[in-house]
C-alpha atoms as one frame of an Amber mdcrd trajectory, in Angstrom:
protein
   0.013   0.006   0.008   2.938   2.344  -0.715   2.634   5.469  -2.835   4.666
   6.414  -5.946   5.830   9.510  -3.993   8.018   7.332  -1.733  11.752   7.819
  -2.035  13.896   4.711  -2.807  14.649   4.119   0.855  10.983   4.359   1.773
  11.011   7.835   3.367   8.360  10.392   2.495   9.124  12.814  -0.269   6.174
  15.036   0.714   5.108  15.393   4.376   1.626  16.343   3.294   1.100  13.090
   1.413  -0.659  10.100   2.916   1.284   8.674   5.841  -0.107   5.187   5.388
   0.714   5.291   1.706   4.299   6.442   2.119   6.428   4.679   4.740   9.396
   6.365   6.361  10.368   8.725   9.162   8.664  12.138   9.046  10.716  15.267
   9.354  10.383  17.407  12.421   9.914  14.701  15.013  12.643  15.678  17.474
  14.743  12.571  18.022  13.453  10.971  14.865  14.658  13.845  12.697  17.562
  16.262  13.248  19.199  15.863  16.716  18.120  18.751  18.922  21.671  19.778
  19.747  22.323  20.323  16.011  19.059  22.060  15.187  19.154  25.863  15.371
  15.848  27.161  16.713  14.095  29.856  14.748  14.607  33.331  16.137  10.914
  33.669  16.916  11.028  30.656  19.250  14.359  31.170  20.998  12.680  32.312
  24.232  10.903  28.910  24.467  14.201  26.961  24.231  14.122  23.761  26.272
  16.085  24.066  29.515  15.464  20.628  31.050  18.027  17.826  31.580  20.004
  16.874  28.483  18.609  13.359  28.384  14.963  14.548  28.695  14.290  16.037
  25.293  10.961  17.490  24.364  10.079  14.386  22.413  10.996  12.100  25.331
   9.003  14.221  27.686   6.026  13.951  25.353   6.457  10.193  25.368   6.547
  10.045  29.142   3.471  12.257  29.475   1.528  10.164  26.930   2.451   6.968
  28.795   1.486   8.510  32.138  -1.952   9.554  30.862  -2.599   6.098  29.369
  -1.498   4.453  32.611  -3.703   6.797  34.633  -6.671   6.033  32.350  -6.084
   2.259  32.652  -5.869   2.500  36.497  -9.005   4.600  36.663 -10.914   2.038
  34.513  -9.786  -0.908  36.633  -9.611   0.887  39.991 -12.468  -1.037  41.685
 -10.676  -4.277  41.048  -7.383  -3.021  42.511  -9.059  -2.428  45.867  -9.158
  -6.181  46.488  -7.856  -8.342  43.585  -8.511 -11.648  45.419 -11.894 -10.693
  46.777 -13.489  -8.956  43.814 -14.518  -9.817  40.290 -14.083  -6.879  37.865
 -16.622  -6.099  35.208 -19.849  -7.681  34.095 -18.585 -11.100  32.939 -17.374
 -12.986  36.065 -17.367 -16.339  34.326 -15.049 -15.014  31.621 -12.746 -13.573
  34.278 -12.733 -16.911  36.071 -11.787 -18.811  32.970  -9.014 -16.326  32.105
  -7.643 -16.546  35.670  -7.587 -20.317  35.230  -5.763 -19.915  31.955  -3.111
 -17.710  33.588  -2.796 -20.218  36.436  -2.339 -23.058  33.959   0.238 -21.081
  31.958   2.233 -20.670  35.156   1.819 -24.349  35.943   2.865 -25.361  32.427
   5.905 -23.077  32.613   7.091 -24.245  35.970   6.349 -27.945  35.272   7.266
 -28.022  31.544   3.777 -29.134  30.498   2.005 -28.692  27.146   0.757 -25.074
  27.057  -1.785 -25.841  24.284  -3.741 -28.779  25.669  -4.468 -30.034  29.214
  -6.592 -32.557  31.075  -6.528 -30.418  34.265  -9.893 -28.993  33.255 -12.734
 -31.098  31.967 -10.959 -34.218  33.344 -10.255 -36.657  31.852 -11.054 -35.497
  28.277  -9.326 -32.160  28.598  -9.502 -28.770  26.876  -7.950 -27.573  23.655
  -6.513 -24.255  24.839  -5.724 -22.983  21.351  -9.377 -23.351  20.475 -10.260
 -21.133  23.413  -8.513 -17.889  24.336  -4.887 -18.928  24.096  -2.728 -16.234
  25.854   0.310 -18.566  26.079   2.845 -15.759  25.737   1.191 -13.413  28.174
   0.678 -16.292  30.610   4.364 -17.212  30.435   5.492 -13.599  30.919   3.192
 -13.229  33.938   4.287 -16.476  35.534   6.290 -14.826  38.336   3.308 -12.628
  39.217   0.932 -15.582  39.093   3.094 -17.794  41.282   3.817 -15.079  43.835
   0.558 -13.094  43.835  -2.022 -15.437  42.347  -3.909 -15.517  39.026  -6.434
 -12.832  40.114  -3.551 -10.352  40.509  -2.114 -11.418  37.119  -5.474 -11.008
  35.477  -5.955  -7.475  36.830  -2.404  -6.494  35.932  -2.876  -7.835  32.408
  -6.080  -5.886  31.877  -4.397  -2.679  33.042  -1.177  -3.170  31.045  -3.167
  -4.066  27.902  -4.789  -0.616  27.897  -1.528   1.173  28.625   0.442  -0.918
  26.106  -2.108  -0.569  23.285  -2.399   3.167  23.697   1.329   3.780  23.862
   2.082   1.382  20.983  -0.283   3.319  18.695   1.157   6.606  19.957   4.712
   5.337  19.198   3.909   4.143  15.637   1.892   7.261  14.832   4.456   9.725
  16.185   7.445   7.945  14.584   5.994   7.122  11.199   2.556   8.525  10.394
   1.984  12.064  11.789   4.038  15.118  12.551   2.138  16.151  15.659   2.732
  14.413  18.969  -0.710  15.649  20.094  -2.317  13.917  17.086  -0.416  10.750
  17.884  -1.551  10.995  21.469  -5.240  11.333  20.488  -4.949   8.383  18.098
  -3.471   6.178  20.809  -6.044   7.372  23.325  -8.902   6.473  21.040  -7.537
   3.035  20.063  -6.916   2.111  23.699 -10.000   3.540  25.408 -12.749   3.408
  22.749 -15.907   1.561  23.808 -14.709  -1.684  22.180 -11.625  -1.815  24.407
 -13.562  -0.827  27.540 -16.268  -3.401  26.815 -13.764  -6.205  26.316 -12.052
  -5.255  29.578 -15.098  -7.003  31.080 -13.253 -10.298  31.139 -11.537 -10.515
  27.715  -7.824  -9.746  28.110  -7.041 -11.709  24.981  -9.019  -9.108  23.042
  -7.564  -6.028  24.695  -3.988  -7.260  24.342  -3.355  -5.247  21.144   0.057
  -3.777  21.957   1.709  -5.610  18.983  -1.055  -4.658  16.527   0.310  -1.176
  15.630   3.721  -2.613  14.810   2.185  -5.389  12.702   0.048  -2.872  10.793
   3.063  -0.693  10.118   5.177  -3.608   8.889   2.299  -4.610   6.554   2.394
  -1.094   5.120   6.146  -1.561   4.537   5.750  -4.870   2.650   6.193  -3.138
  -0.692   9.297  -1.268   0.364  11.860  -1.720  -2.470  14.882  -3.893  -1.749
  13.999  -4.953   1.773  11.813  -8.004   1.219  13.847 -10.368   3.413  14.138
  -7.961   6.347  10.465  -6.869   6.103   9.328 -10.465   5.877  11.333 -11.619
   8.855  10.262  -8.718  11.057   6.619  -9.059  10.117   6.775 -12.808  10.592
   8.256 -12.432  14.067   5.570  -9.987  15.080   2.776 -12.122  13.701   4.151
 -15.238  15.457   4.300 -13.356  18.756   0.705 -12.098  18.366  -0.371 -15.660
  17.644   0.676 -16.571  21.179  -0.853 -13.403  22.607  -4.287 -13.553  21.042
  -5.132 -15.496  17.894  -8.508 -13.808  17.427  -7.020 -10.358  17.298  -4.402
 -11.619  14.833  -7.201 -12.895  12.591  -8.912  -9.538  12.739  -5.663  -7.826
  11.742  -5.430 -10.209   8.786  -9.010  -9.428   7.759  -8.334  -5.677   8.046
  -5.142  -6.023   5.981  -7.043  -8.051   3.345  -9.740  -5.368   3.089  -7.098
  -2.633   2.846  -5.266  -4.518   0.112  -8.527  -4.903  -1.901  -9.208  -1.177
  -1.457  -5.673  -0.291  -2.540  -5.921  -2.508  -5.657  -9.239  -0.893  -6.555
  -7.910   2.613  -6.116  -4.428   2.196  -7.609  -4.422  -0.993  -9.698  -1.296
  -0.193 -11.719   0.716   0.858  -8.717  -0.416  -2.215  -6.774   0.614  -4.452
  -9.645   4.028  -2.829  -9.822   4.641  -3.304  -6.134   3.140  -6.786  -5.866
   6.355  -8.823  -6.478   8.253  -7.157  -3.630   5.242  -7.359  -1.296   4.512
 -11.007  -2.120   8.163 -11.975  -1.602   8.167 -10.379   1.841   4.794 -11.877
   2.642   6.036 -15.328   1.613   9.040 -15.015   3.922   6.775 -13.862   6.793
   4.347 -16.706   6.153   7.068 -19.330   6.108   8.490 -18.054   9.416   5.054
 -18.057  11.037   4.277 -21.580   9.838   7.527 -22.886  11.318   6.997 -21.184
  14.643   3.301 -22.001  14.955   3.020 -25.385  13.233   2.149 -27.434  16.324
  -0.456 -25.078  17.817  -2.008 -24.688  14.335  -2.355 -28.422  14.162  -3.809
 -28.358  17.667  -6.298 -25.647  16.622  -7.680 -27.452  13.594  -7.024 -31.175
  14.157  -5.831 -31.696  17.735  -7.808 -33.350  20.600 -10.942 -31.528  21.634
 -10.719 -29.127  18.653 -13.957 -27.434  17.569 -15.464 -26.046  14.399 -17.467
 -22.825  14.469 -19.049 -20.961  17.348 -22.133 -22.206  19.260 -25.437 -20.851
  18.147 -26.565 -18.530  15.438 -23.801 -15.996  14.645 -26.339 -13.207  14.191
 -27.056 -13.351  17.931 -23.788 -11.421  18.339 -24.374  -8.851  15.629 -24.489
  -5.114  16.223 -27.306  -2.811  15.086 -26.910   0.321  12.982 -28.096   2.388
  15.902 -25.117   1.194  17.950 -22.759   3.308  15.909 -24.430   6.583  16.990
 -25.367   5.569  20.551 -23.145   5.576  23.619 -21.805   2.535  25.441 -23.013
   1.356  28.872 -19.741   2.226  30.517 -19.242   5.751  29.183 -20.055   9.261
  30.351 -22.672   9.658  27.687 -24.198   6.223  28.231 -25.763   4.330  31.062
 -27.477   1.058  32.015 -29.964   1.240  29.141 -28.084   3.197  26.474 -26.914
   0.029  24.652 -30.029  -2.023  25.294 -31.047  -4.069  22.223 -28.061  -2.797
  20.206 -25.511  -5.462  21.123 -25.535  -8.995  22.497 -24.063  -8.086  25.911
 -21.768  -5.592  27.620 -18.599  -7.224  26.308 -19.621  -6.862  22.651 -20.261
  -3.099  22.653 -17.660  -2.698  19.917 -19.077   0.447  18.214 -21.038   3.085
  20.176 -19.075   6.088  18.904 -21.866   8.669  19.000 -22.928  11.099  16.243
 -20.233  13.724  16.941 -17.348  11.338  16.398 -18.828  10.005  13.171 -19.426
  13.548  11.908 -15.837  14.496  12.827 -14.443  11.517  10.998 -16.561  12.210
   7.948 -15.243  15.791   7.869 -11.681  14.496   8.132 -12.185  12.003   5.289
 -13.786  14.683   3.109 -10.993  17.151   3.819  -8.207  14.569   3.218  -9.922
  12.663   0.439  -6.970  13.154  -1.942  -4.745  11.093   0.338  -4.627   7.447
  -0.647  -4.224   6.178   2.852  -7.246   8.071   4.063  -9.436   6.696   1.295
  -8.205   3.168   1.989  -8.935   3.538   5.684 -12.414   4.947   5.040 -13.291
   1.970   2.834 -11.942  -0.491   5.424 -13.815   1.184   8.277 -17.124   1.170
   6.415 -16.718  -2.447   5.268 -15.805  -3.773   8.704 -18.602  -1.796  10.340
 -21.115  -3.310   7.856 -19.830  -6.839   8.503 -20.395  -6.277  12.225 -24.147
  -5.879  11.498 -24.607  -9.586  10.701 -26.703 -11.060   7.979 -29.496  -8.447
   8.071 -29.615  -4.720   8.596 -31.441  -3.410  11.649 -31.399   0.027  13.241
 -32.600  -1.071  16.671 -33.440  -4.274  18.507 -36.139  -5.267  15.997 -34.688
  -7.369  13.134 -35.483  -6.813   9.497 -35.199  -8.920   6.369 -32.870  -6.508
   4.603 -29.693  -8.437   3.688 -26.345  -7.212   4.964 -22.790  -7.912   3.649
 -22.016 -10.564   6.305 -24.480 -12.857   4.546 -21.910 -13.209   1.757 -19.258
 -14.732   4.043 -21.443 -16.373   6.659 -20.372 -19.985   7.174 -16.915 -19.690
   5.672 -14.190 -21.607   7.603 -12.736 -19.656  10.540 -15.295 -16.865   9.919
 -17.847 -19.271  11.345 -15.933 -19.217  14.682 -15.991 -15.412  14.930 -18.166
 -13.242  17.129 -19.629 -10.905  14.464 -19.590  -7.738  16.580 -15.804  -7.888
  16.773 -15.502  -6.761  13.130 -16.097  -3.322  14.651 -12.718  -3.563  16.401
 -11.257  -2.913  12.992 -13.522   0.072  12.585 -12.340   1.389  15.940  -8.705
   1.397  14.818  -9.667   3.092  11.555 -11.468   5.896  13.385  -8.531   6.385
  15.742  -6.130   6.702  12.805  -8.398   9.078  10.905  -8.783  11.308  13.954
  -4.988  11.440  14.311  -4.523  12.282  10.627  -7.151  14.961  10.726  -5.737
  16.628  13.859  -2.244  16.370  12.394  -3.205  18.252   9.241  -5.058  20.934
  11.244  -1.963  21.376  13.444   0.272  21.654  10.367  -2.086  24.222   8.808
  -2.142  26.221  12.023   1.665  26.322  12.130   1.828  27.629   8.531  -0.730
  30.327   9.266  -0.220  33.590  11.146  -1.242  33.888  14.793  -4.609  35.471
  13.877  -5.605  32.332  11.997  -3.487  29.614  13.610  -4.530  30.192  17.232
  -8.348  30.200  16.584  -7.866  27.160  14.313  -6.198  25.188  17.121  -8.889
  26.231  19.602 -11.671  25.301  17.226 -10.083  21.904  16.465  -9.520  21.215
  20.143 -13.050  22.168  21.067 -14.567  20.000  18.371 -12.421  17.031  19.376
 -13.231  17.430  23.046 -16.975  17.794  22.395 -16.927  14.614  20.275 -14.755
  12.447  22.572 -16.000  13.565  26.015 -19.266  11.601  25.942 -17.303   8.495
  24.962 -14.899   8.682  27.856 -15.216   5.454  29.908 -16.490   5.167  33.449
 -14.794   2.774  35.901 -15.700  -0.869  35.467 -18.013  -2.221  38.124 -16.817
  -4.846  40.627 -18.550  -7.381  42.808 -17.502  -9.771  45.540 -16.598 -13.338
  44.633 -17.453 -16.581  46.430 -14.564 -17.428  48.714 -12.501 -20.478  47.814
 -12.156 -22.801  50.879  -8.865 -22.569  52.802  -8.571 -26.302  52.224  -7.680
 -25.272  48.650  -5.900 -21.937  49.150  -3.683 -23.217  51.996  -2.493 -26.233
  49.992  -4.019 -28.804  52.351  -5.460 -30.462  49.297  -2.012 -31.911  48.605
  -2.480 -34.395  51.424  -5.562 -35.805  49.756  -5.091 -35.389  45.983  -2.007
 -36.310  44.010  -0.769 -33.653  41.609  -2.620 -34.055  38.305  -5.324 -36.274
  39.769  -8.876 -34.931  40.127 -10.561 -33.134  42.988 -14.366 -33.083  42.614
 -16.079 -30.061  44.241 -19.627 -30.582  45.317 -22.016 -29.713  43.789 -20.186
 -30.269  40.514 -20.462 -26.810  39.118 -18.494 -25.424  36.165 -17.295 -22.205
  37.778 -16.586 -23.805  41.140 -14.212 -26.144  39.321 -12.612 -23.158  37.589
 -12.125 -21.011  40.714 -10.811 -23.890  42.833  -8.488 -25.032  40.069  -7.110
 -21.493  39.578  -6.606 -21.041  43.306  -4.436 -24.151  43.350  -2.487 -22.973
  40.296  -4.059 -25.945  38.539  -2.263 -28.366  40.793  -5.204 -30.749  40.581
  -7.575 -31.627  37.758 -11.265 -30.650  37.933 -14.385 -32.039  36.262 -16.363
 -30.043  33.690 -15.302 -26.352  33.502 -15.967 -23.293  31.389 -14.687 -23.612
  27.813 -15.509 -24.187  24.158 -15.193 -27.722  22.899 -16.689 -30.206  20.452
 -20.245 -31.373  20.740 -19.205 -35.033  20.926 -16.333 -37.327  19.917 -17.991
 -37.706  16.508 -19.219 -34.102  16.065 -16.638 -31.321  16.274 -19.246 -28.521
  16.052 -18.471 -26.063  18.847 -20.469 -26.036  22.075 -20.104 -24.582  25.571
 -18.681 -27.077  28.044 -19.790 -30.680  28.232 -22.865 -32.559  29.316 -22.560
 -33.304  33.074 -22.082 -36.830  34.300 -25.097 -38.530  36.001 -23.607 -38.084
  39.493 -23.017 -34.341  38.812 -26.714 -34.042  37.839 -27.719 -35.893  41.029
 -25.644 -33.724  43.325 -26.804 -30.535  41.603 -30.460 -31.541  42.069 -29.968
 -32.364  45.744 -28.082 -29.111  46.250 -30.915 -27.180  44.632 -33.531 -29.020
  46.683 -35.338 -30.442  43.680 -34.964 -34.058  44.807 -34.598 -35.904  48.173
 -31.197 -37.063  49.411 -31.973 -40.733  48.814 -29.701 -42.892  46.666 -30.650
 -46.068  44.854 -28.352 -48.987  44.164 -27.892 -48.099  40.493 -27.135 -44.448
  41.463 -24.484 -45.650  43.928 -22.894 -47.813  41.209 -23.028 -44.856  38.808
 -21.324 -42.616  41.379 -18.425 -45.087  41.660 -18.198 -45.275  37.862 -18.179
 -41.455  37.643 -15.368 -40.880  40.136 -13.402 -43.500  38.237 -14.149 -41.642
  34.983 -12.974 -38.388  36.526  -9.836 -40.143  37.898 -10.700 -38.606  41.214
  -8.754 -38.872  44.477 -11.170 -36.828  46.596 -14.709 -35.525  46.587 -14.945
 -32.250  48.532 -17.977 -30.502  49.986 -17.598 -26.841  51.184 -20.101 -24.979
  53.339 -23.491 -25.184  51.611 -27.131 -24.333  52.500 -28.018 -28.015  51.932
 -24.898 -29.384  53.418 -26.655 -32.075  55.436 -28.570 -33.453  52.454 -25.417
 -33.498  50.281 -23.456 -35.301  53.006 -26.197 -37.907  53.216 -25.873 -38.579
  49.491 -22.047 -38.660  49.528 -21.916 -40.924  52.545 -24.295 -43.320  50.811
 -22.104 -43.370  47.720 -18.603 -43.360  49.157 -18.822 -44.060  52.857 -18.409
 -41.615  55.776 -16.668 -38.338  54.976 -13.968 -36.641  57.024 -13.955 -33.017
  58.247 -10.756 -31.262  57.094 -10.418 -27.538  57.884 -13.462 -25.883  56.324
 -14.648 -28.752  54.070 -15.798 -32.353  54.134 -13.618 -34.806  52.244 -14.448
 -38.242  50.831 -11.319 -40.209  49.993 -12.187 -42.206  46.862  -8.729 -43.433
  46.055  -9.617 -47.014  47.070 -12.298 -46.890  44.366 -10.323 -45.144  41.589
  -6.736 -46.387  41.865
């Protein structure tokens, strides 16, 4: 997607030309251009000469200020969780948080015990869970292992959410300020939007694999550089390394980047067919090198994803359930200053999928920027990509509000395609979010440049007008802190490590009642030292049907204990039920069945005593040693 105005080494020949279309280092960027000690300031600005420490140049100070603001924003958003990481669940999707905490706990376990990071039987024992087919996060889990081991998975989860927002914002700021815009303020606004737009805030409700986008800006920039003359090998290797790293951070985001790049390529070919054809050999060569490197580095997890044990195909249910509505693009998100509990009602599937919700002012501002910069190739490409991805997020039919219509939408053309069938449709708008962030940065950059070229009577009002318009558009979108709620306490039998006296490492501990999230929270608290039945994950429907489904059908004994715990059946056990209970603990490869404090504790003890003999009181739980039955 490079322009014919590029110089042979890839730098921009014309600073006013499209930044996306012309890779290189822009002039006038402090450290990135002429060193400050060599640059003679203009006479009119000598009185503003920088007098700080030699190492702290203006550009470095701007970088530090940008990072500080992004960090402050991330801490404000997650503040309620930081009050008590172990005692609170942050956001509106506690089950998603629980699963991701378990994933971080397992990553630490796999790292310290040299286990397979892509598949495990420590959840959904004994069949296991294909971790690549779920959220992945192998690289982030490994990097956070010291925090997880020392502070627990809940602390790692909260730290990851916070650092994702900081890292994504600063990464976009870095790429924009070094390669795409002249103004640090414009780069800051672009990074701010990409990190704190409603999509990122919504997915902070339990989806750290979605908000971990700190490699995305660098991947996007290296894709722009694919057609750089004479650097195919280097470009290919750098891009391949970044893509491979993102694979292990979040595969879904990598797929969205690939879709966005594909749409941008199509737009580029349509707008500049001859130029695209001329640059295709260099780009394809670099892309081939990148692809080869990625295949080598990701061969095993790719096999695990598509053919490994417990792999799945597609996403459970009708994909249109997760579609956005046209009205969502002009409304405000639940967790925003301009929104509230009912502002997104009927416009998205749930609070984690509020991936649009920009409001009218932002869309008008972006439309003005596109109209003003319509001659720039990069702007036109971005506009087409943003519109296309936004339309795909609407699903198979167009609807303004909650009521569906029969008007076909573009997603109907690709519905059911491999890999696409595993997507959550609303997440197409994540691409639109990045597009809007970039267009806002480009627009502000050009206004700033125009103000600099104008005299004070024009330049100063122009800056004030641009700042006021930007503030008015973005202020209603600013996020409010994520809500937090208390979590059910895990028994000290688990948290203190007493379980080790009753369950061998890797063998199964069965919590009673056998509940998916109880298994998850107990397993995470033990750093997955023991296996658990069932769980919270995506897997195949059956051994002969790899269609995706949530979890697994519970074993008969799990159904029995759940019913007794709910009070929907008496605590009597028949002979066949007792035999089934023995068969089930053997199936689970259990060493112990454990009952914590429960409103129907007496009834559940009656059932468990009938099945496995008298239980033993250990700390704050009852334990039934079933090793004589299962070993």
